[in-house]
ZAKOL-253266 format. One record per residue (C-alpha): residue number from 1; residue in one letter; x, y, z. Coordinates in pm, 1 decimal, decimal comma. Layout:
# residues N
pt nr:NUM | rest:A | c1:X | c2:Y | c3:Z
...
This chain:
# residues 315
pt nr:1 | rest:M | c1:8838,7 | c2:-10465,6 | c3:-5028,3
pt nr:2 | rest:T | c1:8525,7 | c2:-10570,3 | c3:-4841,7
pt nr:3 | rest:E | c1:8316,3 | c2:-10837,8 | c3:-5012,3
pt nr:4 | rest:N | c1:7936,8 | c2:-10830,5 | c3:-5044,6
pt nr:5 | rest:K | c1:7900,7 | c2:-10468,8 | c3:-4942,8
pt nr:6 | rest:P | c1:7770,5 | c2:-10200,6 | c3:-5179,3
pt nr:7 | rest:K | c1:8039,9 | c2:-9971,7 | c3:-5311,7
pt nr:8 | rest:V | c1:8029,7 | c2:-9596,5 | c3:-5260,0
pt nr:9 | rest:I | c1:8277,5 | c2:-9329,4 | c3:-5361,0
pt nr:10 | rest:A | c1:8353,2 | c2:-9015,2 | c3:-5161,4
pt nr:11 | rest:V | c1:8528,4 | c2:-8702,1 | c3:-5283,3
pt nr:12 | rest:C | c1:8668,8 | c2:-8481,8 | c3:-5006,5
pt nr:13 | rest:G | c1:8925,1 | c2:-8209,0 | c3:-4954,1
pt nr:14 | rest:P | c1:8953,4 | c2:-7842,2 | c3:-4862,7
pt nr:15 | rest:T | c1:8734,2 | c2:-7569,4 | c3:-5004,0
pt nr:16 | rest:A | c1:8813,2 | c2:-7460,4 | c3:-5361,4
pt nr:17 | rest:S | c1:8999,3 | c2:-7784,1 | c3:-5439,8
pt nr:18 | rest:G | c1:8763,6 | c2:-7892,3 | c3:-5719,5
pt nr:19 | rest:K | c1:8537,2 | c2:-8139,1 | c3:-5538,0
pt nr:20 | rest:T | c1:8218,7 | c2:-8029,8 | c3:-5718,0
pt nr:21 | rest:W | c1:8380,0 | c2:-8066,5 | c3:-6061,2
pt nr:22 | rest:L | c1:8527,1 | c2:-8409,1 | c3:-5984,1
pt nr:23 | rest:G | c1:8207,4 | c2:-8541,8 | c3:-5828,1
pt nr:24 | rest:V | c1:8003,2 | c2:-8448,6 | c3:-6134,3
pt nr:25 | rest:E | c1:8258,3 | c2:-8595,4 | c3:-6376,0
pt nr:26 | rest:L | c1:8268,5 | c2:-8920,5 | c3:-6179,2
pt nr:27 | rest:A | c1:7888,4 | c2:-8933,4 | c3:-6174,4
pt nr:28 | rest:L | c1:7882,7 | c2:-8891,9 | c3:-6552,9
pt nr:29 | rest:L | c1:8143,5 | c2:-9165,1 | c3:-6591,9
pt nr:30 | rest:L | c1:7987,9 | c2:-9414,7 | c3:-6350,5
pt nr:31 | rest:D | c1:7615,5 | c2:-9341,6 | c3:-6389,8
pt nr:32 | rest:G | c1:7609,4 | c2:-9196,4 | c3:-6039,9
pt nr:33 | rest:E | c1:7428,0 | c2:-8943,1 | c3:-5826,7
pt nr:34 | rest:I | c1:7573,0 | c2:-8695,4 | c3:-5577,5
pt nr:35 | rest:V | c1:7506,1 | c2:-8698,7 | c3:-5204,5
pt nr:36 | rest:S | c1:7629,5 | c2:-8367,8 | c3:-5064,9
pt nr:37 | rest:A | c1:7840,4 | c2:-8367,6 | c3:-4747,9
pt nr:38 | rest:D | c1:7847,0 | c2:-7994,3 | c3:-4682,7
pt nr:39 | rest:S | c1:7707,3 | c2:-7851,0 | c3:-4358,8
pt nr:40 | rest:M | c1:7613,0 | c2:-7515,6 | c3:-4517,5
pt nr:41 | rest:Q | c1:7481,3 | c2:-7625,9 | c3:-4857,4
pt nr:42 | rest:I | c1:7192,1 | c2:-7798,3 | c3:-4681,8
pt nr:43 | rest:Y | c1:7030,9 | c2:-7460,3 | c3:-4605,5
pt nr:44 | rest:K | c1:6796,0 | c2:-7270,9 | c3:-4834,9
pt nr:45 | rest:G | c1:6899,8 | c2:-6923,2 | c3:-4940,0
pt nr:46 | rest:M | c1:7267,3 | c2:-6974,2 | c3:-4855,4
pt nr:47 | rest:D | c1:7385,3 | c2:-7027,7 | c3:-5210,0
pt nr:48 | rest:I | c1:7680,2 | c2:-6811,8 | c3:-5303,7
pt nr:49 | rest:A | c1:7893,8 | c2:-6827,7 | c3:-4988,0
pt nr:50 | rest:S | c1:7839,9 | c2:-7204,0 | c3:-4957,4
pt nr:51 | rest:A | c1:7942,8 | c2:-7246,7 | c3:-5324,1
pt nr:52 | rest:K | c1:7636,7 | c2:-7448,9 | c3:-5420,5
pt nr:53 | rest:P | c1:7681,5 | c2:-7574,6 | c3:-5775,4
pt nr:54 | rest:T | c1:7475,4 | c2:-7407,1 | c3:-6044,4
pt nr:55 | rest:E | c1:7249,1 | c2:-7609,1 | c3:-6272,3
pt nr:56 | rest:A | c1:7512,9 | c2:-7575,4 | c3:-6544,1
pt nr:57 | rest:E | c1:7780,2 | c2:-7712,1 | c3:-6310,0
pt nr:58 | rest:K | c1:7557,8 | c2:-8005,8 | c3:-6213,2
pt nr:59 | rest:K | c1:7538,4 | c2:-8116,7 | c3:-6580,1
pt nr:60 | rest:G | c1:7207,0 | c2:-8288,7 | c3:-6516,7
pt nr:61 | rest:I | c1:7339,2 | c2:-8503,4 | c3:-6230,1
pt nr:62 | rest:P | c1:7095,2 | c2:-8530,1 | c3:-5935,1
pt nr:63 | rest:H | c1:7233,1 | c2:-8371,9 | c3:-5614,8
pt nr:64 | rest:H | c1:7084,1 | c2:-8486,4 | c3:-5284,2
pt nr:65 | rest:L | c1:7086,8 | c2:-8328,8 | c3:-4933,5
pt nr:66 | rest:M | c1:7137,2 | c2:-7982,3 | c3:-5074,9
pt nr:67 | rest:D | c1:6918,6 | c2:-7672,2 | c3:-5042,0
pt nr:68 | rest:F | c1:6640,0 | c2:-7847,0 | c3:-4848,4
pt nr:69 | rest:L | c1:6643,6 | c2:-7703,0 | c3:-4495,1
pt nr:70 | rest:D | c1:6523,9 | c2:-7373,4 | c3:-4349,4
pt nr:71 | rest:R | c1:6800,5 | c2:-7172,5 | c3:-4181,1
pt nr:72 | rest:D | c1:6643,5 | c2:-7181,1 | c3:-3835,4
pt nr:73 | rest:V | c1:6632,6 | c2:-7562,3 | c3:-3822,6
pt nr:74 | rest:T | c1:6894,7 | c2:-7735,9 | c3:-3609,4
pt nr:75 | rest:F | c1:7069,4 | c2:-8013,0 | c3:-3803,3
pt nr:76 | rest:S | c1:7320,7 | c2:-8251,3 | c3:-3645,1
pt nr:77 | rest:A | c1:7571,7 | c2:-8501,6 | c3:-3779,0
pt nr:78 | rest:A | c1:7331,9 | c2:-8774,7 | c3:-3663,3
pt nr:79 | rest:D | c1:7058,1 | c2:-8617,7 | c3:-3877,4
pt nr:80 | rest:Y | c1:7296,0 | c2:-8612,3 | c3:-4171,3
pt nr:81 | rest:V | c1:7396,3 | c2:-8977,4 | c3:-4130,7
pt nr:82 | rest:R | c1:7033,3 | c2:-9090,4 | c3:-4114,7
pt nr:83 | rest:L | c1:6931,2 | c2:-8898,5 | c3:-4427,5
pt nr:84 | rest:A | c1:7247,9 | c2:-8988,2 | c3:-4618,9
pt nr:85 | rest:H | c1:7191,8 | c2:-9359,6 | c3:-4554,2
pt nr:86 | rest:E | c1:6837,7 | c2:-9320,6 | c3:-4689,8
pt nr:87 | rest:K | c1:6960,1 | c2:-9145,1 | c3:-5004,1
pt nr:88 | rest:I | c1:7237,8 | c2:-9399,6 | c3:-5062,6
pt nr:89 | rest:R | c1:6994,6 | c2:-9690,7 | c3:-5029,6
pt nr:90 | rest:D | c1:6762,6 | c2:-9522,8 | c3:-5279,3
pt nr:91 | rest:I | c1:7044,6 | c2:-9457,3 | c3:-5527,4
pt nr:92 | rest:L | c1:7170,3 | c2:-9815,0 | c3:-5499,6
pt nr:93 | rest:S | c1:6817,7 | c2:-9954,0 | c3:-5544,3
pt nr:94 | rest:R | c1:6803,6 | c2:-9785,0 | c3:-5884,1
pt nr:95 | rest:G | c1:7134,5 | c2:-9934,9 | c3:-5992,9
pt nr:96 | rest:K | c1:7323,5 | c2:-9605,5 | c3:-5965,6
pt nr:97 | rest:M | c1:7658,3 | c2:-9527,1 | c3:-5800,5
pt nr:98 | rest:P | c1:7639,2 | c2:-9308,6 | c3:-5484,2
pt nr:99 | rest:I | c1:7909,6 | c2:-9040,3 | c3:-5485,3
pt nr:100 | rest:I | c1:7947,9 | c2:-8845,3 | c3:-5160,8
pt nr:101 | rest:V | c1:8096,3 | c2:-8501,0 | c3:-5221,3
pt nr:102 | rest:G | c1:8187,0 | c2:-8236,8 | c3:-4965,0
pt nr:103 | rest:G | c1:8429,9 | c2:-8079,7 | c3:-4727,1
pt nr:104 | rest:T | c1:8256,5 | c2:-8137,4 | c3:-4393,5
pt nr:105 | rest:G | c1:8483,2 | c2:-8401,8 | c3:-4245,4
pt nr:106 | rest:L | c1:8249,5 | c2:-8483,4 | c3:-3957,8
pt nr:107 | rest:Y | c1:7970,5 | c2:-8572,8 | c3:-4200,5
pt nr:108 | rest:I | c1:8190,5 | c2:-8795,9 | c3:-4416,4
pt nr:109 | rest:D | c1:8358,5 | c2:-8969,5 | c3:-4122,2
pt nr:110 | rest:S | c1:8031,4 | c2:-9021,6 | c3:-3937,7
pt nr:111 | rest:L | c1:7868,2 | c2:-9169,4 | c3:-4247,6
pt nr:112 | rest:L | c1:8149,6 | c2:-9395,3 | c3:-4365,7
pt nr:113 | rest:N | c1:8252,3 | c2:-9504,3 | c3:-4014,3
pt nr:114 | rest:N | c1:7889,1 | c2:-9558,1 | c3:-3916,7
pt nr:115 | rest:V | c1:7909,2 | c2:-9318,3 | c3:-3622,2
pt nr:116 | rest:N | c1:7564,1 | c2:-9274,2 | c3:-3472,4
pt nr:117 | rest:F | c1:7448,0 | c2:-9043,6 | c3:-3192,5
pt nr:118 | rest:S | c1:7080,1 | c2:-9068,1 | c3:-3281,1
pt nr:119 | rest:E | c1:7004,0 | c2:-9263,0 | c3:-2963,0
pt nr:120 | rest:V | c1:7110,9 | c2:-8965,6 | c3:-2749,2
pt nr:121 | rest:K | c1:6801,0 | c2:-8761,5 | c3:-2673,3
pt nr:122 | rest:S | c1:6789,3 | c2:-8384,1 | c3:-2696,5
pt nr:123 | rest:D | c1:6736,6 | c2:-8142,2 | c3:-2411,2
pt nr:124 | rest:E | c1:6582,5 | c2:-7836,8 | c3:-2575,4
pt nr:125 | rest:E | c1:6584,1 | c2:-7628,0 | c3:-2258,9
pt nr:126 | rest:Y | c1:6951,5 | c2:-7697,2 | c3:-2192,1
pt nr:127 | rest:R | c1:7038,6 | c2:-7633,6 | c3:-2557,1
pt nr:128 | rest:K | c1:6862,2 | c2:-7296,2 | c3:-2542,5
pt nr:129 | rest:S | c1:7055,6 | c2:-7205,9 | c3:-2228,2
pt nr:130 | rest:L | c1:7380,4 | c2:-7272,7 | c3:-2417,5
pt nr:131 | rest:Y | c1:7276,0 | c2:-7050,9 | c3:-2707,3
pt nr:132 | rest:D | c1:7182,9 | c2:-6777,2 | c3:-2458,5
pt nr:133 | rest:F | c1:7519,5 | c2:-6817,4 | c3:-2283,8
pt nr:134 | rest:A | c1:7706,2 | c2:-6786,9 | c3:-2613,3
pt nr:135 | rest:E | c1:7508,8 | c2:-6479,9 | c3:-2715,2
pt nr:136 | rest:K | c1:7582,6 | c2:-6311,5 | c3:-2382,5
pt nr:137 | rest:N | c1:7944,1 | c2:-6422,5 | c3:-2328,3
pt nr:138 | rest:G | c1:8071,4 | c2:-6509,3 | c3:-2675,9
pt nr:139 | rest:N | c1:8155,2 | c2:-6832,4 | c3:-2859,2
pt nr:140 | rest:E | c1:8498,1 | c2:-6858,6 | c3:-2698,2
pt nr:141 | rest:A | c1:8355,4 | c2:-6866,2 | c3:-2346,8
pt nr:142 | rest:L | c1:8119,9 | c2:-7149,8 | c3:-2443,4
pt nr:143 | rest:Y | c1:8400,3 | c2:-7332,9 | c3:-2621,8
pt nr:144 | rest:D | c1:8610,2 | c2:-7312,4 | c3:-2302,9
pt nr:145 | rest:R | c1:8337,2 | c2:-7510,3 | c3:-2129,4
pt nr:146 | rest:L | c1:8377,8 | c2:-7787,1 | c3:-2387,2
pt nr:147 | rest:V | c1:8757,0 | c2:-7777,8 | c3:-2349,6
pt nr:148 | rest:S | c1:8714,5 | c2:-7834,4 | c3:-1976,6
pt nr:149 | rest:A | c1:8451,8 | c2:-8107,2 | c3:-2014,9
pt nr:150 | rest:D | c1:8597,3 | c2:-8297,4 | c3:-2310,2
pt nr:151 | rest:P | c1:8932,0 | c2:-8172,8 | c3:-2448,5
pt nr:152 | rest:E | c1:8944,8 | c2:-8457,9 | c3:-2703,8
pt nr:153 | rest:A | c1:8615,7 | c2:-8347,6 | c3:-2857,8
pt nr:154 | rest:A | c1:8720,5 | c2:-7981,9 | c3:-2847,2
pt nr:155 | rest:E | c1:9027,6 | c2:-8060,0 | c3:-3056,7
pt nr:156 | rest:Q | c1:8802,6 | c2:-8165,8 | c3:-3344,3
pt nr:157 | rest:I | c1:8549,3 | c2:-7882,5 | c3:-3324,7
pt nr:158 | rest:H | c1:8620,6 | c2:-7523,7 | c3:-3419,1
pt nr:159 | rest:M | c1:8534,9 | c2:-7258,9 | c3:-3161,8
pt nr:160 | rest:N | c1:8295,3 | c2:-7076,5 | c3:-3398,8
pt nr:161 | rest:N | c1:8106,8 | c2:-7389,5 | c3:-3502,2
pt nr:162 | rest:L | c1:7838,5 | c2:-7312,8 | c3:-3247,3
pt nr:163 | rest:V | c1:7601,0 | c2:-7592,5 | c3:-3352,2
pt nr:164 | rest:R | c1:7862,9 | c2:-7864,5 | c3:-3298,9
pt nr:165 | rest:V | c1:7997,2 | c2:-7714,0 | c3:-2974,8
pt nr:166 | rest:I | c1:7646,8 | c2:-7700,3 | c3:-2832,6
pt nr:167 | rest:R | c1:7560,2 | c2:-8052,8 | c3:-2948,1
pt nr:168 | rest:A | c1:7875,1 | c2:-8191,6 | c3:-2785,3
pt nr:169 | rest:L | c1:7793,3 | c2:-8017,1 | c3:-2455,7
pt nr:170 | rest:E | c1:7432,5 | c2:-8133,3 | c3:-2481,5
pt nr:171 | rest:V | c1:7538,5 | c2:-8497,4 | c3:-2528,7
pt nr:172 | rest:I | c1:7770,0 | c2:-8470,3 | c3:-2228,3
pt nr:173 | rest:H | c1:7488,7 | c2:-8316,1 | c3:-2023,1
pt nr:174 | rest:V | c1:7229,4 | c2:-8578,5 | c3:-2124,2
pt nr:175 | rest:T | c1:7451,0 | c2:-8888,3 | c3:-2094,9
pt nr:176 | rest:G | c1:7696,4 | c2:-8786,1 | c3:-1824,4
pt nr:177 | rest:R | c1:7974,5 | c2:-8916,0 | c3:-2048,7
pt nr:178 | rest:K | c1:8230,5 | c2:-8758,6 | c3:-2279,8
pt nr:179 | rest:F | c1:8119,0 | c2:-8688,6 | c3:-2634,1
pt nr:180 | rest:S | c1:8450,6 | c2:-8825,6 | c3:-2766,0
pt nr:181 | rest:E | c1:8404,2 | c2:-9156,1 | c3:-2578,6
pt nr:182 | rest:L | c1:8056,8 | c2:-9210,3 | c3:-2722,1
pt nr:183 | rest:K | c1:8184,8 | c2:-9132,9 | c3:-3070,1
pt nr:184 | rest:A | c1:8465,2 | c2:-9388,2 | c3:-3034,1
pt nr:185 | rest:E | c1:8222,4 | c2:-9655,0 | c3:-2912,1
pt nr:186 | rest:S | c1:7977,6 | c2:-9590,8 | c3:-3194,1
pt nr:187 | rest:R | c1:8250,7 | c2:-9678,2 | c3:-3445,6
pt nr:188 | rest:L | c1:8233,5 | c2:-10040,3 | c3:-3326,6
pt nr:189 | rest:V | c1:7920,7 | c2:-10088,5 | c3:-3540,0
pt nr:190 | rest:E | c1:8024,6 | c2:-10236,6 | c3:-3873,7
pt nr:191 | rest:N | c1:8012,3 | c2:-10004,8 | c3:-4174,5
pt nr:192 | rest:P | c1:7756,5 | c2:-10109,1 | c3:-4436,1
pt nr:193 | rest:Y | c1:7964,4 | c2:-9983,8 | c3:-4731,7
pt nr:194 | rest:D | c1:8282,4 | c2:-10068,3 | c3:-4918,4
pt nr:195 | rest:S | c1:8402,9 | c2:-9712,1 | c3:-4967,4
pt nr:196 | rest:L | c1:8673,3 | c2:-9547,0 | c3:-5176,0
pt nr:197 | rest:I | c1:8766,7 | c2:-9197,2 | c3:-5058,7
pt nr:198 | rest:I | c1:8944,9 | c2:-8965,3 | c3:-5301,1
pt nr:199 | rest:G | c1:9097,7 | c2:-8652,0 | c3:-5149,8
pt nr:200 | rest:L | c1:9193,0 | c2:-8343,7 | c3:-5350,7
pt nr:201 | rest:N | c1:9474,6 | c2:-8117,8 | c3:-5233,4
pt nr:202 | rest:A | c1:9753,3 | c2:-7894,0 | c3:-5359,9
pt nr:203 | rest:A | c1:10112,8 | c2:-7984,7 | c3:-5276,9
pt nr:204 | rest:D | c1:10190,1 | c2:-7613,4 | c3:-5297,1
pt nr:205 | rest:R | c1:9965,9 | c2:-7447,2 | c3:-5038,0
pt nr:206 | rest:S | c1:9988,2 | c2:-7113,6 | c3:-5221,8
pt nr:207 | rest:V | c1:9805,5 | c2:-7271,1 | c3:-5518,9
pt nr:208 | rest:L | c1:9509,0 | c2:-7357,2 | c3:-5297,6
pt nr:209 | rest:Y | c1:9514,7 | c2:-7015,1 | c3:-5131,8
pt nr:210 | rest:D | c1:9519,3 | c2:-6842,7 | c3:-5471,7
pt nr:211 | rest:R | c1:9217,1 | c2:-7049,4 | c3:-5575,8
pt nr:212 | rest:I | c1:9038,8 | c2:-6950,8 | c3:-5254,6
pt nr:213 | rest:N | c1:9109,8 | c2:-6580,0 | c3:-5307,3
pt nr:214 | rest:Q | c1:8988,3 | c2:-6602,3 | c3:-5666,0
pt nr:215 | rest:R | c1:8672,7 | c2:-6784,9 | c3:-5561,3
pt nr:216 | rest:V | c1:8586,4 | c2:-6516,8 | c3:-5303,9
pt nr:217 | rest:D | c1:8629,8 | c2:-6245,9 | c3:-5569,1
pt nr:218 | rest:E | c1:8397,3 | c2:-6440,8 | c3:-5798,1
pt nr:219 | rest:M | c1:8143,1 | c2:-6475,5 | c3:-5516,3
pt nr:220 | rest:V | c1:8144,4 | c2:-6100,2 | c3:-5464,0
pt nr:221 | rest:E | c1:8096,0 | c2:-6044,9 | c3:-5837,7
pt nr:222 | rest:T | c1:7798,1 | c2:-6282,3 | c3:-5844,8
pt nr:223 | rest:G | c1:7612,5 | c2:-6116,8 | c3:-5555,9
pt nr:224 | rest:L | c1:7755,3 | c2:-6237,5 | c3:-5224,5
pt nr:225 | rest:V | c1:7709,1 | c2:-5899,2 | c3:-5054,2
pt nr:226 | rest:D | c1:7341,1 | c2:-5877,0 | c3:-5150,6
pt nr:227 | rest:E | c1:7279,2 | c2:-6237,1 | c3:-5041,1
pt nr:228 | rest:A | c1:7446,3 | c2:-6174,4 | c3:-4705,5
pt nr:229 | rest:R | c1:7254,2 | c2:-5849,9 | c3:-4654,0
pt nr:230 | rest:E | c1:6924,0 | c2:-6024,5 | c3:-4722,5
pt nr:231 | rest:L | c1:7006,5 | c2:-6293,0 | c3:-4466,9
pt nr:232 | rest:W | c1:7117,6 | c2:-6031,9 | c3:-4215,0
pt nr:233 | rest:Q | c1:6793,3 | c2:-5835,5 | c3:-4257,3
pt nr:234 | rest:S | c1:6566,2 | c2:-6140,5 | c3:-4231,8
pt nr:235 | rest:P | c1:6621,7 | c2:-6325,6 | c3:-3902,0
pt nr:236 | rest:P | c1:6660,5 | c2:-6591,8 | c3:-3781,4
pt nr:237 | rest:M | c1:7025,1 | c2:-6582,0 | c3:-3884,9
pt nr:238 | rest:K | c1:7149,2 | c2:-6829,4 | c3:-3624,5
pt nr:239 | rest:T | c1:7318,1 | c2:-7056,5 | c3:-3877,7
pt nr:240 | rest:A | c1:7420,1 | c2:-6791,5 | c3:-4130,7
pt nr:241 | rest:A | c1:7576,2 | c2:-6577,7 | c3:-3860,1
pt nr:242 | rest:N | c1:7840,5 | c2:-6846,1 | c3:-3809,2
pt nr:243 | rest:A | c1:7901,5 | c2:-6917,7 | c3:-4177,4
pt nr:244 | rest:I | c1:8216,4 | c2:-6787,4 | c3:-4344,4
pt nr:245 | rest:G | c1:8120,5 | c2:-6533,9 | c3:-4607,5
pt nr:246 | rest:Y | c1:7830,2 | c2:-6394,0 | c3:-4408,1
pt nr:247 | rest:K | c1:7950,5 | c2:-6309,2 | c3:-4059,9
pt nr:248 | rest:E | c1:8253,0 | c2:-6116,9 | c3:-4193,6
pt nr:249 | rest:L | c1:8020,1 | c2:-5879,2 | c3:-4382,7
pt nr:250 | rest:I | c1:7810,5 | c2:-5782,5 | c3:-4080,7
pt nr:251 | rest:P | c1:8049,4 | c2:-5496,9 | c3:-3980,4
pt nr:252 | rest:Y | c1:8002,8 | c2:-5353,4 | c3:-4332,3
pt nr:253 | rest:F | c1:7624,4 | c2:-5359,6 | c3:-4291,7
pt nr:254 | rest:Q | c1:7665,5 | c2:-5190,9 | c3:-3952,6
pt nr:255 | rest:N | c1:7889,0 | c2:-4921,7 | c3:-4108,0
pt nr:256 | rest:T | c1:8183,1 | c2:-5010,3 | c3:-3883,3
pt nr:257 | rest:M | c1:8418,1 | c2:-5153,8 | c3:-4148,5
pt nr:258 | rest:A | c1:8490,4 | c2:-5090,7 | c3:-4516,9
pt nr:259 | rest:L | c1:8372,5 | c2:-5349,4 | c3:-4768,9
pt nr:260 | rest:G | c1:8726,3 | c2:-5420,8 | c3:-4890,8
pt nr:261 | rest:E | c1:8840,0 | c2:-5503,6 | c3:-4537,6
pt nr:262 | rest:C | c1:8546,5 | c2:-5739,1 | c3:-4491,7
pt nr:263 | rest:I | c1:8622,7 | c2:-5919,2 | c3:-4817,9
pt nr:264 | rest:D | c1:8987,0 | c2:-5958,5 | c3:-4713,5
pt nr:265 | rest:K | c1:8859,7 | c2:-6104,8 | c3:-4387,2
pt nr:266 | rest:I | c1:8647,0 | c2:-6357,0 | c3:-4577,8
pt nr:267 | rest:K | c1:8954,1 | c2:-6467,3 | c3:-4773,6
pt nr:268 | rest:Q | c1:9159,6 | c2:-6499,2 | c3:-4455,4
pt nr:269 | rest:E | c1:8892,7 | c2:-6698,7 | c3:-4271,5
pt nr:270 | rest:T | c1:8837,2 | c2:-6925,0 | c3:-4573,5
pt nr:271 | rest:R | c1:9209,8 | c2:-7000,3 | c3:-4592,7
pt nr:272 | rest:R | c1:9208,5 | c2:-7084,8 | c3:-4222,0
pt nr:273 | rest:Y | c1:8906,5 | c2:-7307,1 | c3:-4273,7
pt nr:274 | rest:A | c1:9083,4 | c2:-7492,0 | c3:-4556,1
pt nr:275 | rest:K | c1:9376,5 | c2:-7553,2 | c3:-4324,9
pt nr:276 | rest:R | c1:9145,1 | c2:-7699,5 | c3:-4059,4
pt nr:277 | rest:Q | c1:8978,3 | c2:-7920,1 | c3:-4321,1
pt nr:278 | rest:L | c1:9315,6 | c2:-8059,6 | c3:-4425,4
pt nr:279 | rest:T | c1:9412,2 | c2:-8124,2 | c3:-4063,7
pt nr:280 | rest:W | c1:9090,8 | c2:-8322,9 | c3:-4022,3
pt nr:281 | rest:F | c1:9119,5 | c2:-8525,8 | c3:-4342,9
pt nr:282 | rest:R | c1:9488,0 | c2:-8608,8 | c3:-4294,9
pt nr:283 | rest:R | c1:9392,8 | c2:-8815,1 | c3:-3991,3
pt nr:284 | rest:N | c1:9222,3 | c2:-9059,3 | c3:-4227,4
pt nr:285 | rest:D | c1:9480,0 | c2:-9300,8 | c3:-4366,3
pt nr:286 | rest:S | c1:9232,2 | c2:-9453,3 | c3:-4610,7
pt nr:287 | rest:I | c1:9203,3 | c2:-9137,7 | c3:-4822,9
pt nr:288 | rest:Q | c1:9372,7 | c2:-9163,8 | c3:-5161,9
pt nr:289 | rest:W | c1:9510,3 | c2:-8818,6 | c3:-5233,6
pt nr:290 | rest:V | c1:9522,9 | c2:-8662,7 | c3:-5578,8
pt nr:291 | rest:I | c1:9732,1 | c2:-8347,3 | c3:-5629,6
pt nr:292 | rest:I | c1:9567,8 | c2:-8055,2 | c3:-5810,5
pt nr:293 | rest:D | c1:9853,8 | c2:-7801,9 | c3:-5828,2
pt nr:294 | rest:D | c1:9805,3 | c2:-7745,8 | c3:-6201,7
pt nr:295 | rest:F | c1:9428,7 | c2:-7730,0 | c3:-6227,6
pt nr:296 | rest:S | c1:9453,6 | c2:-7636,4 | c3:-6595,9
pt nr:297 | rest:K | c1:9539,4 | c2:-8003,3 | c3:-6653,1
pt nr:298 | rest:K | c1:9200,3 | c2:-8135,0 | c3:-6545,9
pt nr:299 | rest:C | c1:9231,3 | c2:-8431,0 | c3:-6781,2
pt nr:300 | rest:E | c1:9542,9 | c2:-8553,4 | c3:-6602,0
pt nr:301 | rest:I | c1:9378,9 | c2:-8510,3 | c3:-6262,6
pt nr:302 | rest:F | c1:9074,3 | c2:-8702,8 | c3:-6381,8
pt nr:303 | rest:E | c1:9289,3 | c2:-8984,1 | c3:-6523,3
pt nr:304 | rest:K | c1:9456,7 | c2:-9027,3 | c3:-6183,6
pt nr:305 | rest:C | c1:9114,3 | c2:-9056,2 | c3:-6023,3
pt nr:306 | rest:K | c1:9002,0 | c2:-9309,9 | c3:-6285,2
pt nr:307 | rest:K | c1:9307,4 | c2:-9524,6 | c3:-6208,4
pt nr:308 | rest:A | c1:9219,2 | c2:-9524,0 | c3:-5838,4
pt nr:309 | rest:I | c1:8862,4 | c2:-9625,3 | c3:-5922,3
pt nr:310 | rest:A | c1:8977,2 | c2:-9901,0 | c3:-6158,8
pt nr:311 | rest:K | c1:9201,1 | c2:-10042,1 | c3:-5886,9
pt nr:312 | rest:Y | c1:8900,3 | c2:-10027,6 | c3:-5657,6
pt nr:313 | rest:G | c1:8721,2 | c2:-10266,6 | c3:-5893,6
pt nr:314 | rest:I | c1:8447,5 | c2:-10054,2 | c3:-6049,6
pt nr:315 | rest:M | c1:8579,9 | c2:-9983,8 | c3:-6400,1
């Protein structure tokens, strides 16, 4: 435990693991507020596919860094870290407990490890050339450029995460150094928080996959197709086009694939995304994992989390 540093709690894990529920329950227990760590929930109008919590699910708990950005605005991990620090300071100043909740590992790691790329300037012209290259040649061709320039960084960035691939290449271009090297150096700055990270996961992978499939079906029932169509018909769709739950429906809108096939594709891509999330989070030895195989026993899951928090020195 680190003395004299403000305490923060983070809840992480793969999609559909129950992070939203746990974050809200912890906020109710500890008089806390939520700081979202989700790279898609930041955007306006991208509600269903990003699984933004409803007002009922929020239970009156304030949620920060959610639903505040237009879809055509570029937003980096450095932007997230800067805004998250501001929100955490504000929450702490009011005597509340900051609870970071989300599945974007880069956001959580960058925030809690104090990674900072904000000093690296942007090159808008070069960035535009990368977007143009990807549009003409495909995401994989652009990703291959990152693999050649910085294989360590490429290992931690998915090929279809165009924003992160382009930012990594831009940093390399501007600084003349590897993105991964700069990230490692930035970790030398001391973290301002004493953080407890709770990770949710299923020991039986099929349990998580069943929850993902069920969630996608629920999204479709609550209007996912209409939301995706509206985004598709109202450019710019730069961000949405790379988001799971939207891009898989484009062939349906173009009359080249049946709706059922597109929905199956969403489920498949979401399961793959969950697997990548787990690969990322498992690198972090400080995460305290809680198993959620029997989600009907929420009380037992919550009690395990309360024990971890008590040991942490809050309760």
